N, C-alpha and C positions, 0 to 999 in steps of 0.2 A: 397470352396474346394481349390481354387488356393492359398489362403492365407495359408492354412494348408500345402500345398506342399512346399511353400517358407519357412515356419517355420521348416519343416522337413529337408530341405537342410541346413538351419542354424544350426540345431542341429547336423547334420552329420559333419559339419565343426568343431563343438565343440568336437565331439568324436575323430576326427582325431588329433586335438590339444592335447587332453588328451592322446591318444595313443602315440604321439611323446614324451610327457613328461615321460611316463612310459619307453619307449625305451631308452631315455637318462639316466634315473635313473638306468636302468639295466646295461648300459655300465659303469657307475660310480661304480656300485657294483662289476663288473668284475675286476676293478682296485683295489678296496678296499673292499673285501667281508665281513670284520668283522666290518665295520663302522656302529654303531647302528643308527646314525642320518639318514644315507641313507636308512636303513631298515624301520625306522619310516616314512620317506618321501615316500618310496615305498608303505607301508601299507596305508598311507593317500590317495595316488592316487588311489589305488585299491578300497578303501572304498568309495571315492568320486564317482568313476565311477560306482560302484555298486548301489549307492543311487540316481544316476541321473534318474529322472522319465522318461526320454526319452531313457533310455538305457535298453535293454532287456537282456543284459548279466549278468552273475552271477560271481562276483569276490570276494565274501566275504571270501572264504577259502584262497585265495591268500593273502588277507589283514591280516588274522589271522596269517598265516605263517610268514609274514614279521614282525609283531609285536612281535611274540614269539621269533624270532631270535634277535630282539632288546633287549628283556628282559635279554638275556644272559650277556649283558654288563650294563644294566640299572636296576639292581635289586631293587634299592631304589627309582626309579622314579614313583611317583604317577600318572603321566600323561600317562605312557605307559600301566599301569594296567587299567586305565580308558579307553584308546583306545581299549584294548582287550575286556573290558566289552561291549563297544559299538558294536564292531564287532560281538560278540556272541549274543547280543541283536538282531541285524539285521539278524543273521543266524536263530534265533528262539530258541536258546538254552538259555532259560531265567535263569535257575538256575546257569549256569556257568557265565552268565552276572552279576548276583547279587554278586557272589563270587568275581569276579574281581573288581566290584565297591567297595565292602567292603574292599578289599585289598588296593585299592587306598585311601580310607578314613583312613585306618590304617597308611598310609604314610603321609597323610595330612587330618586331621579331620575337616578342614574348607573349603572343596572343594565343591563349589556350583554345578558344573557340575555332579559330582558323585552322590550327593543326588538327583538331578533332574532326572538323568537317572534311579536311583533306583525307583523313583516314577513312571516313565513311564513303567518300567518293571513290577512293581506290578499291574499297570493297565492292562497290557497284561495278567497277571496271575489271574485277577479278584479279587485281594486282595485290595479292595478299601480303607479300613481303613488304611492299611499300606502305601498305596500310598499318602493319605492325610498327614500322619506323615512325610514321606520322603520329600514331596513338601514343607511342612512347615519348615523342617530343612534346605532345600535348601535356602529358603527366608531369614532365619536367618543368613546364610553365606554371602549373597550378597543382600543388601537392594535395590540397584538401578538397578542392572543388572538381575533382577529376573522376568521380564515380562512373560517369558514362564512358570515359576513355578506358578505364580498367575493365568495365563490362564488355566493351568491344574487344579488348585484348583476350578476355576470357572466351568469347565466342570464336575468335580466330584460333587460339590455341586448342580449344575444344575440338574444332574441326580437324586439327592436325594430330589429335591425341590417340587415334586408333592404333593400338599396338605400339605406342610411343610413350613410355612412362615419363620421360622428361617433359614432353608437351602437356601430358595430363596433369603433372604436378604444377606446372606453370598456370594451366587453366584454373585449377582449384584455388591457387593462391590469388590470382586476379579476381576471381569471383568473390572470395572472402573480402578482399580490399574494397571491391566495388560496393558491397553491402555495408561495410563500415562507414564509407564516405557518403552514403546516400543523403544524410541530413544536410550536407554542405553543398550539394549539387542540385540546383533548381531544375535543370534539364532531366536529371534522373528521377526526381520527385514527380515531374510532369509525366514521364513515361510510365511510371508505376501507376499513377492515377488512371492513365489511359488504359493500361492493361487490366486494372480492376474493373473499369467500366465495361469491359467485354463480357463480364459474367452475365450481363443482362440478356445475352444472345443464347444462353444455354437452352432455354425452352424451345427456341426456334431451331437450334441445331437438332434437338431431340425429335422435333416434329418432322424436320427434313430427313433425318436418319430413318425414322419409321416409314416414311414414304419410299425411301430407297429399298429398305428391306422387303416391302410389299410390292417392289418393282413398279411403283407408280412414279416413274421418272419425270413425267410431265409436271406433276405436283411438286416434286422435289426441286426441279429447276425453277419453278415459279416462286417457291418459298425463298430459295437462296438469292434469286435475282431481286426480289423485293427487299431482302435484307441488305443487299449491296446498295440499293437505292437509299436505304436509311443510313448505312455506314460504309461508304465506298473505300474507306481506308483500312478495313479489317481484313488482313491477308488470308486467314483460314477460310473465309467464305469463298474466295476465288479458288482455293485448292479443292474444296469439296465440289464446287460447281464444275471444275475441270475434270475431276474424277468421274462425275456423272456423264459428261460429254464423251470422255475417253471410253467408258464402258459401253456407250450406246453408238459409238462409231462416228461421232461428230468431231473429227480430229482438229479441224481449223478452230472451232470454238474452244476446244480443250486447250490448244496451244495459247490462245489469247488469254484464257484465265490463268494458266500456269505462269505465263510471262508477267502478268500483273502481280501474282502472288510473290514471285521472285523479286520484282522491283520493290515491293513493300518489305520483303524479308529475304535479303540476299543469302542468308544462311539456311534457308529452307531446303534441305537436301532431298526430302521426298518430292517436292515440287520440281526440282531439277531432274530427278530420275523419271518422273512421270512425263515431263516435257520431252525427254529423250525418247521415251516409248511412243509418244504421240508422233514425233517426227519419223521414227522407224516404221510405224504403221502406215504413214503416208509415203514411205519410200524416200524421204528426204534425208539421206544418210549424211550429207555434208553438215546439215544443221545439227543432227544428233551428235556427230563427232565434235562439233564446236562446243556443245553443252557439256559433253563428257570431259572434254579438255579443261573447261572451267571448273567442273566438279573436282577433277583430279588436282588442279591447282589449289583448290580450297581444302580438300581432304586427301592428301597424296598417299595415305597408307591403307586405304580401303581396297582390298584386292579385286573384288568383283567389278569395280569401276573399270579396271584395266581389262578384265576378261570380256566385259560387255563391249568396250571399245574395240577390242580385238575381233570380236564377232562381226562388228560392223565393217571393219577393214576387210575381213575375210569375204563378206558378201560383196564388197566393192571390187574384190580381186586384188587388193593390195596386200599380198601375202607376207611380205617382209615386215610391214608395220603390224600386221596381225600377230606374227610370231614374236616381235619385240614386246608387244603388250602382254601376250600370254606368258612370256618369260618373267616379266615384272610381277604379274599376278602370282606365279609360282614362287618367286623369291619372297613375297610377303607371307605366303604359306599360313593361311588361317587354320586349316585342319587337314589331316591326311586325305580323307575321302574327297573333299572338294578339290584339293590340289591335284590329286590323282586324275580326276576327270579333266582338268585343264591340261595336264601333261599329255594325256591321251589325245585330246583335241589338237594340241600342238604337233604331236607325232603324226596325226592324220594329215595335217597341212603339209608337213615335210614330205610325207610319203606320196600323197596324191597330187599335190600342187607344185611342190618344189623338186620332186623326183630326187630326193636326198635320203636314201634308205638308212645311211649311217646316222644322220641327225634324228630320223624317225625312231630308230632303234634306241638311241640314247634317251629320247623323251619317254618311250614306252618303258624302258628300264627304270626311269625315275618313278613312273607310276607304279611299277611292280614293287619297288622298295616301300612305297607308301601303303599300298593295298594289295598284298600278294594273294589275297583270296578272290580278287576280281577276275573272273574267267575271261572277260573281254580283252584284258591286257594280253593274255596268252595268244588269243586269236590274232590280235593286231601285231604283236611282236613276231609271231610266226610268219605272218604275211610280209612283214618288213624284211625278215631274213630271206624269204623266198624271192622278193624283188631284188635283193642283193645277190641272188643265186648262191646263197649260203644254205644249201639244202639240209646239211647235217644238223645245223643249229635249229633250223625251222622244224625239222622232224623231232628233235629233242624237246622243243617247246610244246609242240602239239601233243606229244606223248605224256609230257608232264601235266598238261591241261586235262587229258583224259583220266588221269589219276584222281582229279577232283570231281570231274563230271563225265563218267564213262558213257552216258547216254546223250551227250551233247551233239546234236545233228550237225551244227555248223562246224565243229572241230573235225568231225568225220569227213565232212564235205571238203574242208580245206586240206585234210590229209590226202583225200582222193586226188585233188588237184596237184599236190606235191608229188605223189607217187607217179602220177601221169606224166608230170614234167620230167621226172627222172627216168621215164621209160619203163616203169614197173607197172604194166597194164593190169596184171592180176591183182596186185594189192590196191591199185586205184579203184578197180571194180568193187572189191570187197568194202572199201571205205565208202564209196557212193551208195552201195546197197545198205550199209549200216545207217548212213545219213537218212535214207528214205524210210528205213525201218523205224527210226526214232522220230521222224517227221514226215508223214505221208503227203504233206503239201509242199515239199521242198522242191520248187521248180528248177533251181540251178542244178541240183543233184540229178534230177530226171534228164535234163538237157545234156549235161556233161557225160553221163553214163550212156545216153543215146548216141553221142558223137563217137564214143569208144566202140560201141557195137557197129556203127555205120562205117567209120573210117579205118578202124584197126582190125575189126573182126569180120567185116563184110556181112553182118547179119542184119539185112535191111528191114525185114518185118519186125524184128525185136526193137530196132531203133525207132521205127515209126510208132510203135506202141509207147515207147518212152517219151518221144517228142510230143505225142498227143497228150500224154499225161502232164507234161510241162506246160503246154498251152492251156489245158483245162484248169490247172491250178493258178496260172497267171496269164490271162488273155492278152495282157499288154507286154508280153515278153517277145520282143522283136526277133531276137536270136533264135528262140525256139521255133517260131514260125518259119524263119529262114532255113533252119536245119530240117524241119519237117518237109519243107518244099524240096530240098535236095533229095531227101529219101524218097518222096513220092515220085519225083521225076525219074528216078532209077527204075521204079516198077512200071513206068510208062504212062502215067496219068498226067500228061502235060498241062491240061486245062486246070486240074486241081492244083498242080504245082504253081502255075502262073498266078492263080488266085492267092495262094499262100505267100508267094513272093511280093505280090502287091500289098497284102496285109502287113507283111514285115516292113515294106517300104513306108507305108503310111504311119505305122507306129514308130518307126525309126526316126522320122522327122521330129518327134518329140523326145524320145529316149536317147537317140544318137548312140546306139550300142554298136552299130556296124558301119563300116565305110560304105556310103551310098553307092559308090562305083561297083562294089562287090555284088550288090543286089541287082543293079542294072545289067552287069555282065551276065549274071545267071539267067535273067529274063531273056536276054538276047540269045544265049546258048540254047535255050529251050526250042526256039523256032528256027535255028540255023541247021539243026541236024534232021 
């Protein structure tokens, strides 16, 4: 910490020196207010002060004003338009920045710096193809002084390189060239010096990390906020602070920090991911979709980006878009187990939300090919065949599943439902009884077996016993309360039945298992007879 204080004092001396330079330039302008060179000098000083990572002041508007005053006399200067573009870039007005860079190129179409900054601006706008074209154009203008442009291409190709050997090779090549050309590129040398200077923050990071590990989040926030005051241009500080806010539920603050980190480092994929998560936690799905879309534009071969985006579309009820993104994730196929889960998820969407059992079956079969040992696939596939009324295939799938797990209660329960649907009451009862044997808390099995005893066999007392067991294992099971009320009403206890119907009605408002009209009709019937 002592070293950091010393560094802060050193930076304060630098700020004072910068301030003195600006004051001297102001005095010169008072003597010669129309001198364009002085306005350019003043703009350069303001911009430099604004970009100093140890400076928390904002001087970009002052820089723009000075450059604009200079253009009144330097209408044909490509450099002044370039400087204006840089100023608007750092202000965040990216469209104006591009316009000024293009004007600079109209004055000098072989200007490396303008092409390079256009590439950087397109990166900020998430127009990565345009960024590659601009960076390539910059390199063609300056073969030797282009380390920064090659390094930018490296970062662009590296983001594209997931499961893409060609992009990976390009990324490695651009990185090698960028290192070779560093001695010829002042901007690259400056960036390296800046990166090396960040080493001084290591003790502070460790201090903050210890505070996080001990769950002293207040101290950690204070440490990192103070660090940002010292160095507001250091992106990792914003990421760590955003992570603290995200983990403690301060989502608005987390979003602010992640946005700042991304502005400083557009290729920070973890910051993008965590920003999406913060938006999702807030329920702001449109913003999360926007960030995932930008991430995919940057790194189009990372499969979980598509599956995450699909999950959001599913939550929003946009099932076609969800399916489309699940399909892309499956196509990228990083590993069988992961892809199988996505295929099953897509099958569920087809089955439950699109009412398309054929598409669901196809998705589940894809999952089966990838992970034939996954018992859930058999359950889902059998259910899809049942929905299609292809009972023979459903029966075959369930029997095959029982060869793997003969004591699986869910499969026995599904078999019970299948036999029941086919009219084979005896086999249905056997299957439900086995489901209960292997899981004595299986509420659905108790309820369905109770319905068979009540409606098919007329054994009311036995059905009541089973319905009570279903309600006991799951008090929020509306259908079980409803069926218990039906059975109780038959034995003549209308008051108890009415209470049970009312309970079913209350629970059903949340679970929506039953048509509300069916409950209302049953309550009316109680007191009509």
